[in-house]
N, C-alpha and C positions, 0 to 999 in steps of 0.2 A: 504494500500500500504506500502511496505517496500522499503526504499532507500538503495540500496546495493552499497557500495563503494569498487571498485576493486583496491587492493593495489599491483597488479602485475606491474612489470617494463615493460611497452610496449612503443615502439617508434612510433607507428602508431595510437595513440589515436584519432587523428582528421580525420582519413581516413574513407571512406564509409564502408570498410570491417570491421574495428573495431566496428563501430556503429551496423553493422549487427551481429557481434559476441556478442555484449552486449545485443542485443534484444534476441538472441538465449539463452544466459546465463540466462537472465531474465525469459524466458519461462521455462527453466529447474528448476530454483529456485522456481518459482510459484508452480510447482508440489510438491516441498518439503514443502514450507511454507503455501501453501493453500490460498495465497492472491497474488494480483498483485505485481510484483517486478520491480522497475526501477533501472537499473545498470548504474553507472557512474564511470569513472576512477578518482582516487584520485586527479589528477592534474586538473580536470575539475569540482570539487565539487563547488557548489555555494549556499550561504545562500539564495539568492533570488530564486533560483530554488527549494530549499527545501521548502521554504515558499509557493511557487506557487503550488507545488505538494501536500503539506500537508500530508506527510506520517505518519503512525502510529509510526514507529521506523526506525532507521538506523542500518545496519549491516556493519561492517568494516571487509573486508576479510583478511585472512592471505596472505602471499606472496610467501612462499617457496623459498625465495632468501636470501642469507646471508646478514645480516644487513649492513655490511660495504659497500656493493654495492649500498645502498640507501643513503649514505652520500651526494651524489651529487644531490639527488632529493629534490624537494620543496614540503613539506607536509603542507604548511601554510594554504591552503584552507581547508584541512581536519581537521587540528587543530582548525581552526575557527569554523567549524561545531561542533566539540567536546565541545569547550568552550562556545558555544552559549546557550546550555541548551534548545534548541528548542524541542528536542524529546529524548526519551529513545534510548540508543546506546548499541549495543552488539559488542564487538571486538573479532574477532576469531584469 
């Protein structure tokens, strides 16, 4: 399994439609990676979730958004994952 972190700026990350979109994104990525993919928004990344899922690696997506727009965003959970050393990480 790959733990894929979506770094896009979404305002609806807790909505049922967002979860559905992430499941669809995961299925599309599975076709590329050839393994199961679990997609999570950067604001909802959890070390406990990563430990429970036990993925082989994490992939941090690009964002396509000018960096200055992210100044107001809280990447602390994603940074915690990076610093944890729990698994190999690829940043796009």
